C-alpha positions in Angstrom: -45.7 105.5 115.3 -48.4 107.6 117.1 -47.8 110.6 114.7 -49.4 108.6 111.9 -52.2 107.2 114.0 -53.4 110.6 115.3 -52.8 112.9 112.3 -53.2 110.8 109.2 -55.2 108.0 107.5 -53.2 105.4 105.7 -54.9 104.5 102.4 -54.1 102.8 99.1 -55.2 103.2 95.5 -54.8 101.2 92.4 -52.2 102.0 89.8 -50.9 100.4 86.6 -48.4 98.4 88.6 -50.6 97.4 91.5 -51.6 98.9 94.8 -49.9 102.2 95.9 -49.7 103.0 99.7 -50.4 106.6 100.6 -51.1 108.9 103.5 -53.9 111.4 103.5 -54.2 114.5 105.7 -57.5 116.4 105.8 -58.7 119.7 107.2 -61.4 119.6 109.9 -64.9 119.6 108.5 -66.7 117.8 105.8 -65.4 119.8 102.8 -65.2 119.7 99.9 -61.7 121.2 99.9 -59.0 121.9 97.3 -56.3 119.2 97.3 -52.6 118.8 96.9 -50.8 115.8 95.5 -47.6 115.8 97.5 -44.7 114.0 95.8 -41.7 113.2 98.1 -38.0 113.6 97.3 -35.6 110.7 96.8 -35.3 110.1 100.6 -38.9 108.7 100.5 -41.8 109.2 103.0 -40.2 110.8 106.1 -41.2 112.6 109.2 -40.5 115.9 107.4 -42.9 115.2 104.5 -45.6 113.8 106.7 -45.4 117.0 108.8 -45.6 119.0 105.5 -48.9 117.1 104.6 -50.2 118.2 108.0 -49.2 121.8 107.3 -51.2 121.8 104.1 -54.2 120.3 105.9 -54.0 123.1 108.4 -54.1 125.6 105.5 -57.4 124.0 104.3 -56.1 121.5 101.7 -56.6 117.7 101.5 -53.0 116.4 101.1 -52.4 113.0 99.5 -48.8 111.7 99.9 -48.2 108.5 97.8 -45.3 106.3 98.8 -43.5 105.9 95.5 -41.4 103.2 97.2 -44.4 101.0 98.0 -42.9 98.0 96.2 -39.2 98.8 97.0 -38.3 96.2 99.7 -34.7 97.4 99.9 -35.8 100.9 100.9 -38.0 99.4 103.6 -35.0 97.8 105.2 -33.2 101.2 105.5 -33.8 103.6 108.4 -34.9 107.1 107.6 -31.9 108.6 109.4 -29.3 106.5 107.7 -30.8 107.4 104.2 -30.7 111.1 105.1 -27.2 110.9 106.4 -25.7 109.0 103.4 -27.7 110.6 100.5 -25.2 113.5 100.0 -22.5 110.9 99.3 -24.4 109.4 96.3 -23.2 112.1 93.8 -20.3 113.5 95.8 -17.2 113.7 93.5 -14.9 112.6 96.4 -17.3 109.9 97.7 -14.6 107.3 98.3 -12.5 109.7 100.3 -15.5 110.8 102.4 -16.5 107.1 103.0 -13.0 106.3 104.1 -13.2 109.0 106.8 -16.3 107.5 108.4 -16.3 104.9 111.2 -16.6 101.3 109.9 -20.2 100.8 110.8 -21.2 104.1 109.2 -19.3 103.1 106.1 -21.3 100.0 105.7 -24.6 101.8 106.3 -23.7 104.5 103.7 -22.7 101.8 101.2 -26.1 100.1 101.6 -27.8 103.5 100.9 -25.7 104.2 97.9 -26.3 100.7 96.4 -30.1 101.1 97.0 -30.3 104.7 95.6 -28.2 103.9 92.5 -30.1 100.7 91.8 -33.7 101.9 92.2 -36.2 100.9 89.6 -37.8 104.3 88.8 -40.0 103.0 86.0 -43.2 103.0 88.3 -42.9 106.4 89.9 -44.7 108.5 87.2 -47.5 105.9 86.8 -48.0 105.8 90.6 -48.1 109.6 90.8 -50.5 109.8 87.8 -52.9 107.3 89.3 -53.3 109.4 92.4 -55.2 112.1 90.4 -58.4 110.1 89.7 -58.2 108.8 93.3 -58.3 112.4 94.6 -60.9 113.5 92.1 -63.3 110.8 93.4 -62.6 111.6 97.1 -65.8 112.9 98.8 -63.9 115.7 100.5 -62.1 117.0 97.5 -63.1 119.7 95.0 -62.3 117.8 91.7 -61.4 120.9 89.8 -59.1 122.3 92.5 -56.1 119.9 92.5 -52.4 120.8 92.3 -49.2 118.8 92.4 -46.4 119.9 94.7 -43.1 117.9 94.4 -39.6 118.0 95.8 -36.4 116.9 93.9 -37.5 113.4 92.6 -41.1 114.5 93.2 -40.4 117.9 91.7 -39.4 116.1 88.5 -42.6 114.1 88.6 -44.6 117.3 89.1 -43.0 118.5 85.9 -43.7 115.3 84.1 -47.4 115.4 85.1 -47.6 118.9 83.6 -45.8 117.7 80.4 -48.3 114.8 80.1 -51.3 117.1 80.0 -52.5 115.9 83.4 -55.9 117.1 84.6 -54.7 119.4 87.3 -55.2 123.1 88.0 -51.6 124.0 89.0 -48.1 122.5 89.6 -45.3 123.4 92.0 -41.7 122.2 91.4 -39.1 122.3 94.2 -35.6 121.8 92.8 -36.7 119.2 90.3 -36.0 118.9 86.6 -38.4 120.8 84.4 -40.6 119.4 81.6 -38.8 118.2 78.5 -38.7 121.1 76.1 -40.2 119.0 73.4 -43.3 118.4 75.6 -44.0 121.9 76.6 -47.0 122.2 74.2 -48.8 119.7 76.4 -48.7 121.9 79.6 -52.2 123.0 80.4 -51.9 124.8 83.7 -49.7 127.3 85.5 -46.4 126.2 87.1 -44.3 127.6 89.9 -40.6 126.7 90.5 -38.4 127.0 93.6 -34.7 126.5 93.1 -31.5 126.6 95.1 -28.7 128.9 94.0 -26.1 126.1 94.3 -27.7 123.2 92.5 -27.1 121.7 89.0 -30.7 121.7 88.1 -30.9 125.5 88.5 -28.6 126.0 85.5 -31.5 124.9 83.2 -34.2 127.1 84.6 -33.6 130.1 82.3 -34.0 127.9 79.2 -37.1 126.3 80.6 -38.6 129.8 81.4 -37.9 131.0 77.9 -39.4 127.9 76.3 -42.5 128.0 78.4 -43.1 131.7 77.8 -42.5 131.3 74.1 -45.2 128.7 74.1 -47.5 131.1 76.1 -47.5 128.9 79.2 -47.6 130.4 82.7 -44.4 129.8 84.7 -43.0 131.8 87.6 -39.9 130.8 89.5 -37.7 131.8 92.4 -34.0 131.2 93.1 -33.0 131.3 96.8 -29.6 133.0 97.3 -27.0 131.0 99.2 -29.0 127.8 99.3 -28.3 124.2 98.2 -30.4 121.3 97.0 -32.9 120.3 99.7 -33.1 123.6 101.4 -36.8 123.2 102.2 -36.3 120.0 104.2 -35.6 120.6 107.9 -34.0 117.1 108.3 -31.2 117.8 105.8 -27.9 119.6 106.3 -28.8 122.0 103.5 -32.0 123.2 105.3 -32.4 127.0 105.2 -35.2 128.1 107.5 -35.7 131.6 106.1 -35.8 130.4 102.5 -38.1 127.5 103.4 -40.5 129.8 105.1 -40.6 132.2 102.2 -41.0 129.3 99.7 -43.9 127.9 101.6 -45.6 131.3 101.7 -45.1 131.7 98.0 -46.5 128.2 97.4 -49.6 128.9 99.4 -50.2 132.2 97.5 -49.8 130.5 94.2 -52.1 127.6 95.1 -54.7 130.1 96.4 -54.5 132.0 93.1 -54.8 129.1 90.8 -57.1 126.6 92.5 -60.1 128.8 91.8 -61.1 128.9 95.5 -58.7 129.6 98.3 -58.4 126.8 100.9 -59.0 129.0 104.0 -62.1 130.6 102.4 -63.5 127.2 101.6 -63.0 126.2 105.3 -64.7 129.4 106.5 -67.6 128.8 104.1 -68.1 125.2 105.4 -67.9 126.4 109.1 -70.5 129.1 108.4 -72.8 126.6 106.8 -72.6 124.3 109.8 -73.1 127.1 112.4 
């Protein structure tokens, strides 16, 4: 697909379970730049999240997007559009009734997606995300002290897990993902920001998470977006809410700029001044 060829480099790095495929988007110039570890939602690497990596690069961040399904052959057999179309059925209480109303060929497609999603081996995801951190720190165009994780749904949960593991990052952003386990909050070393949908089961736990983090003197700020549902940031999903997505991205950039010690756009200006 030409989008990848013109805007991204495809790379790989070593993890505990073998090689991890990834995409990297970089700002113009030599750098070094702050960096974002971008962790995709359960749909996988899609046009939406590739475009998001490009948006971060335009803001002056190196953006590394690991494919957490690198070794998932079943996911590779599924088209992006059929995964997006069928994913809302995975946890739907009336799933069988909704399936029965679909045309036969769409029923079979949806069943394949449901079988894949329900049977995924998630045991490698955290390790693959964690292994991206030293890869980014060694990258010639990256400021090693100015790294943050930004994750969505599945990736939001991983962003939380990285914080709870004491990962060597400067900040973490969680979009509608499960927060750190309360028993591991003492391990959190850097500020966290959360973005949550009003109509989402994960949001019910945010107040308890906020109280526990603040009781442990950890930095956590969060936003709940009225009228939204899970996945509101993703413009390829039915739950997409353009106004909330725009606001959430603006808040994310402000948070990253505050906590990565040097703002991305200022870094880019400094580099351009040095060259000229």
